[in-house]
C-alpha positions as CSV (number, residue, x, y, z in Angstrom):
1,X,-2.1,-44.0,-4.1
2,X,-1.9,-40.3,-4.0
3,X,-3.6,-38.7,-7.0
4,X,-1.2,-35.8,-7.7
5,X,2.7,-35.7,-7.1
6,X,4.0,-33.6,-4.2
7,X,7.0,-31.3,-4.1
8,X,9.7,-31.2,-1.5
9,X,11.8,-28.1,-1.2
10,X,15.1,-27.7,0.3
11,X,16.3,-24.2,0.7
12,X,19.9,-23.3,0.2
13,X,21.0,-26.5,-1.1
14,X,24.5,-26.8,-2.0
15,X,25.2,-29.1,-5.0
16,X,28.4,-31.3,-5.3
17,X,29.4,-28.8,-8.3
18,X,29.7,-25.9,-5.6
19,X,26.5,-24.1,-6.8
20,X,24.0,-23.3,-3.9
21,X,20.3,-23.3,-5.2
22,X,18.1,-21.0,-3.3
23,X,15.3,-23.5,-3.6
24,X,16.0,-27.1,-4.8
25,X,12.6,-28.8,-5.7
26,X,12.2,-32.7,-5.5
27,X,8.9,-33.9,-7.0
28,X,7.8,-37.1,-5.8
29,X,4.7,-39.6,-5.8
30,X,3.8,-42.2,-3.5
31,X,1.8,-45.6,-3.8
32,X,0.3,-47.7,-1.1
33,X,0.3,-47.0,2.6
34,X,3.2,-46.5,5.3
35,X,3.0,-49.0,7.9
36,X,3.0,-48.0,11.6
37,X,6.9,-48.6,12.1
38,X,7.8,-47.1,8.7
39,X,9.4,-50.5,7.8
40,X,7.6,-51.2,4.4
41,X,9.3,-48.3,2.4
42,X,10.5,-48.9,-1.2
43,X,12.4,-46.2,-2.9
44,X,12.0,-46.3,-6.9
45,X,14.1,-43.5,-8.3
46,X,13.5,-42.3,-12.1
47,X,15.8,-43.3,-15.0
48,X,17.2,-41.3,-17.8
49,X,14.5,-39.0,-19.4
50,X,11.7,-40.6,-17.3
51,X,9.2,-38.9,-15.2
52,X,7.3,-40.8,-12.5
53,X,4.0,-41.4,-14.3
54,X,5.8,-43.1,-17.2
55,X,7.6,-45.6,-14.7
56,X,4.8,-46.4,-12.4
57,X,3.4,-49.0,-14.9
58,X,5.4,-51.7,-12.7
59,X,3.5,-51.0,-9.6
60,X,0.3,-53.0,-9.0
61,X,-1.0,-56.2,-7.2
62,X,0.4,-58.4,-10.0
63,X,3.2,-56.4,-11.2
64,X,6.9,-56.1,-10.0
65,X,6.2,-53.8,-6.9
66,X,3.0,-54.4,-5.0
67,X,1.4,-51.4,-3.2
68,X,-0.9,-53.3,-1.3
69,X,2.0,-54.4,0.8
70,X,4.7,-51.9,0.3
71,X,4.9,-48.0,0.5
72,X,6.6,-47.0,-2.7
73,X,8.0,-43.5,-3.4
74,X,9.2,-42.4,-6.7
75,X,11.5,-39.3,-6.6
76,X,12.1,-37.5,-9.8
77,X,15.6,-37.1,-10.9
78,X,17.1,-33.7,-10.8
79,X,17.1,-32.5,-14.5
80,X,14.0,-34.5,-15.6
81,X,11.8,-31.4,-16.1
82,X,9.7,-32.1,-12.9
83,X,12.3,-31.6,-10.2
84,X,14.6,-28.8,-10.1
85,X,16.0,-28.5,-14.1
86,X,17.3,-26.2,-16.5
87,X,13.9,-25.8,-17.8
88,X,12.1,-24.7,-14.6
89,X,15.0,-23.3,-12.3
90,X,16.8,-20.1,-13.0
91,X,19.9,-21.1,-11.0
92,X,20.3,-24.5,-12.9
93,X,22.7,-24.4,-15.9
94,X,24.8,-26.8,-17.6
95,X,28.3,-28.0,-17.4
96,X,29.4,-25.4,-19.8
97,X,28.6,-22.9,-17.0
98,X,30.1,-24.9,-14.2
99,X,26.7,-26.3,-13.1
100,X,25.7,-30.0,-13.0
101,X,23.6,-32.4,-10.9
102,X,25.4,-35.6,-9.6
103,X,23.8,-38.8,-8.0
104,X,25.1,-37.6,-4.6
105,X,22.9,-34.5,-5.1
106,X,19.8,-36.6,-5.8
107,X,20.4,-39.2,-3.1
108,X,20.9,-36.5,-0.5
109,X,17.8,-34.8,-1.4
110,X,15.8,-38.0,-1.4
111,X,17.1,-38.9,1.9
112,X,16.1,-35.5,3.4
113,X,12.7,-35.9,1.9
114,X,12.3,-39.4,3.6
115,X,13.5,-38.3,6.8
116,X,11.8,-34.9,7.2
117,X,8.5,-35.5,5.5
118,X,7.8,-39.2,6.4
119,X,10.0,-40.0,9.4
120,X,11.7,-42.8,7.4
121,X,15.1,-43.9,8.6
122,X,15.2,-47.3,6.8
123,X,14.3,-48.5,3.4
124,X,13.3,-52.2,2.8
125,X,14.4,-51.8,-0.8
126,X,15.9,-49.5,-3.4
127,X,14.7,-50.5,-6.7
128,X,16.2,-49.1,-9.9
129,X,16.5,-49.4,-13.6
130,X,19.3,-47.8,-15.5
131,X,20.2,-44.4,-14.0
132,X,17.6,-45.4,-11.3
133,X,20.1,-48.4,-10.5
134,X,22.9,-45.9,-10.3
135,X,21.0,-44.2,-7.6
136,X,20.3,-47.3,-5.8
137,X,24.0,-48.1,-5.6
138,X,24.7,-44.7,-4.1
139,X,22.1,-45.4,-1.6
140,X,23.8,-48.6,-0.5
141,X,27.2,-47.0,-0.4
142,X,26.3,-43.7,1.3
143,X,23.7,-44.9,3.8
144,X,24.9,-48.4,4.2
145,X,23.2,-49.0,7.6
146,X,19.9,-47.9,6.3
147,X,19.2,-49.9,3.3
148,X,18.0,-53.7,3.6
149,X,17.8,-54.6,0.0
150,X,18.9,-53.3,-3.6
151,X,17.4,-54.3,-6.9
152,X,19.9,-52.9,-9.5
153,X,18.2,-53.5,-13.0
154,X,20.5,-53.0,-15.9
155,X,22.9,-50.4,-14.1
156,X,26.3,-50.0,-12.9
157,X,27.7,-48.2,-9.7
158,X,30.2,-46.4,-11.9
159,X,30.0,-45.2,-15.5
160,X,32.5,-47.1,-17.8
161,X,34.9,-45.6,-20.4
162,X,32.7,-47.5,-23.2
163,X,29.5,-45.9,-21.5
164,X,30.9,-42.5,-21.5
165,X,31.6,-42.8,-25.4
166,X,27.9,-43.4,-25.9
167,X,26.9,-40.5,-23.7
168,X,29.3,-38.1,-25.3
169,X,27.8,-39.1,-28.8
170,X,24.3,-38.3,-27.4
171,X,25.6,-35.1,-26.3
172,X,27.4,-34.1,-29.3
173,X,24.3,-35.1,-31.4
174,X,22.3,-32.6,-29.6
175,X,24.8,-29.8,-29.7
176,X,25.8,-30.2,-33.3
177,X,22.5,-28.6,-34.2
178,X,22.7,-25.2,-35.6
179,X,20.3,-24.0,-32.8
180,X,23.2,-24.6,-30.2
181,X,25.2,-21.5,-29.5
182,X,27.7,-22.9,-27.4
183,X,25.8,-22.3,-24.1
184,X,22.1,-23.1,-24.9
185,X,19.6,-23.7,-27.6
186,X,18.1,-20.8,-29.2
187,X,15.4,-22.9,-31.1
188,X,14.1,-26.6,-31.3
189,X,17.2,-28.7,-32.3
190,X,15.3,-30.5,-35.3
191,X,18.4,-32.3,-36.5
192,X,19.9,-32.8,-33.2
193,X,16.7,-34.5,-31.9
194,X,16.6,-37.0,-35.1
195,X,20.2,-37.7,-34.5
196,X,20.0,-38.5,-30.9
197,X,17.0,-40.8,-31.4
198,X,19.1,-42.8,-33.8
199,X,22.0,-43.3,-31.7
200,X,19.7,-44.0,-28.7
201,X,17.8,-46.8,-30.7
202,X,20.7,-48.5,-32.0
203,X,22.2,-48.9,-28.4
204,X,19.2,-49.6,-26.2
205,X,18.0,-52.6,-28.0
206,X,20.3,-55.4,-29.2
207,X,21.3,-56.6,-32.6
208,X,19.1,-59.7,-32.0
209,X,16.0,-57.5,-31.2
210,X,16.2,-56.0,-34.7
211,X,17.2,-59.3,-36.4
212,X,13.9,-60.9,-35.0
213,X,12.1,-57.8,-36.2
214,X,10.5,-57.0,-32.8
215,X,10.5,-53.2,-33.9
216,X,7.9,-54.1,-36.5
217,X,4.9,-54.2,-34.1
218,X,1.8,-53.4,-36.1
219,X,3.7,-53.9,-39.2
220,X,5.5,-50.5,-39.0
221,X,8.5,-49.8,-41.0
222,X,11.9,-49.1,-39.5
223,X,11.6,-45.3,-40.0
224,X,8.1,-45.4,-38.4
225,X,9.7,-47.2,-35.4
226,X,12.3,-44.6,-34.9
227,X,10.1,-41.8,-35.3
228,X,7.2,-43.0,-33.1
229,X,8.9,-45.0,-30.6
230,X,12.1,-42.9,-30.1
231,X,12.4,-39.5,-31.6
232,X,8.7,-38.6,-30.5
233,X,9.3,-39.5,-27.0
234,X,12.5,-37.5,-26.6
235,X,10.9,-34.3,-28.4
236,X,8.6,-34.2,-25.3
237,X,11.7,-33.3,-23.3
238,X,13.6,-29.9,-23.0
239,X,17.0,-30.5,-24.8
240,X,18.6,-28.7,-22.0
241,X,17.3,-31.3,-19.5
242,X,18.3,-34.1,-21.8
243,X,22.0,-32.8,-21.5
244,X,21.7,-32.1,-17.7
245,X,20.8,-35.7,-17.2
246,X,23.5,-36.9,-19.5
247,X,26.1,-34.9,-17.3
248,X,24.8,-36.5,-14.1
249,X,25.2,-39.9,-15.8
250,X,28.7,-39.2,-17.0
251,X,29.7,-38.4,-13.4
252,X,28.2,-41.7,-11.9
253,X,30.7,-43.0,-9.4
254,X,29.7,-44.3,-6.0
255,X,33.2,-43.4,-4.6
256,X,33.2,-39.7,-5.9
257,X,32.3,-38.3,-2.5
258,X,34.1,-37.2,0.7
259,X,33.1,-40.6,2.2
260,X,35.1,-42.7,-0.1
261,X,37.6,-40.2,-1.9
262,X,37.6,-42.2,-5.2
263,X,38.2,-45.7,-3.7
264,X,35.8,-47.4,-5.7
265,X,36.5,-50.8,-4.3
266,X,36.1,-49.7,-0.7
267,X,32.8,-48.3,-1.8
268,X,31.4,-51.5,-3.2
269,X,32.8,-53.4,-0.3
270,X,30.9,-51.2,2.0
271,X,27.4,-51.9,0.6
272,X,25.9,-54.2,3.4
273,X,22.3,-54.5,1.6
274,X,21.4,-57.6,0.0
275,X,21.9,-56.7,-3.5
276,X,20.3,-58.3,-6.6
277,X,22.4,-57.2,-9.7
278,X,20.3,-58.0,-12.7
279,X,21.7,-57.0,-16.0
280,X,20.6,-57.9,-19.3
281,X,22.4,-60.5,-21.2
282,X,22.2,-58.4,-24.4
283,X,22.7,-54.7,-22.8
284,X,25.0,-53.0,-25.0
285,X,26.1,-50.2,-22.5
286,X,25.5,-51.9,-19.0
287,X,27.1,-55.0,-20.1
288,X,26.7,-58.2,-18.0
289,X,30.4,-58.5,-17.8
290,X,30.8,-54.9,-16.1
291,X,27.8,-55.8,-13.8
292,X,29.4,-59.1,-12.6
293,X,32.6,-57.6,-11.9
294,X,30.9,-55.1,-9.6
295,X,28.8,-57.8,-8.1
296,X,31.9,-59.7,-7.1
297,X,32.9,-56.9,-4.7
298,X,29.6,-56.4,-3.0
299,X,29.5,-58.7,0.1
300,X,25.9,-59.9,-0.2
301,X,25.3,-59.6,-3.8
302,X,23.1,-62.1,-6.0
303,X,24.1,-62.1,-9.7
304,X,21.0,-62.9,-12.0
305,X,21.1,-61.9,-15.7
306,X,18.0,-61.4,-17.7
307,X,18.2,-63.9,-20.6
308,X,16.6,-61.4,-23.1
309,X,17.1,-60.2,-26.6
310,X,15.6,-56.9,-25.7
311,X,19.1,-55.4,-24.7
312,X,19.0,-52.4,-22.2
313,X,15.1,-52.3,-22.5
314,X,14.8,-55.8,-21.1
315,X,15.0,-54.0,-17.5
316,X,12.0,-51.7,-18.4
317,X,9.8,-54.5,-19.7
318,X,6.4,-52.7,-20.2
319,X,6.1,-54.2,-23.8
320,X,7.7,-57.7,-22.7
321,X,5.7,-59.9,-20.2
322,X,8.3,-62.6,-20.1
323,X,11.1,-60.4,-18.9
324,X,8.7,-58.6,-16.5
325,X,7.8,-61.9,-14.9
326,X,11.5,-62.8,-14.6
327,X,12.3,-59.5,-12.8
328,X,9.1,-59.7,-10.7
329,X,9.9,-63.0,-9.5
330,X,13.5,-62.3,-8.6
331,X,12.4,-59.3,-6.7
332,X,9.8,-61.1,-4.8
333,X,12.3,-63.6,-3.7
334,X,14.7,-60.7,-2.6
335,X,11.7,-59.1,-0.6
336,X,10.8,-62.5,0.9
337,X,14.4,-62.8,2.7
338,X,14.3,-61.5,6.3
339,X,11.0,-59.7,5.7
340,X,9.7,-60.2,9.1
341,X,10.3,-56.6,10.3
342,X,8.3,-55.2,7.4
343,X,5.1,-57.0,8.2
344,X,4.8,-55.5,11.5
């Protein structure tokens, strides 16, 4: 495991929105060792709002991804505050100014990082949860001959209309704050953060999660849970970055690129990787029905829902050993299929 993250710089990087960044910065962390034929690589993109050190909990000998066998790379999403983001890049704005990042931008930068920094041409697995799963699907469609396996945990290849309403409500919650001047925040959006967190908490866990009082760890009240487990975490992020990542999510569509030109079914059918489609049975915005419908169009897909009441959070079970074991066993089974070349 490398002790500090590294930064890959792409000069004069043209984004899908048409803006050219003089320097696009992709911050990443690696775990494990690359084998001699570079065949043991797992790419693990970050999810909404997360930075690599917050998602590395599942990397370990007995965890979901084993660094003693695999070389694991976590690239930070554009807009998350480490890679190029409105908070650290003068050329990065928001959609109001005609600027936005897409998953095509993220995946293109990740591919260039892998090829130029490590000489990696093929991935044993792309593992992703939520927005990470969206990136995994993009990898499978855009680089279909270079991805052996995909583990798409609680995510879809295209944002649904219902999901868009959730995302627009989050954006509206932040920008309804008096500190928003129509283009940027002039101060900390106190009311905006509070409302944003309330909306997120209501969607990310299921009704059964609250009915069984799983939010009351340590006998805390509901208000304490909302404040400590949700609002405090999002207050760590620059609100412009939160909006930038929402804008990326809103544009998620693996067919929105010159290769597929909007033909979503063609893009799904083009994925050659063995694909584990693993929604949570109680996910409210990446529903099992939506995930199953996509899986039916992917030639080599395995549909295996997580039977959990943790909702969307079942796919990131750092507090939930049962769901972690379920995901770990499924991923290990996926990695065991045709794994001979990864052992060399």
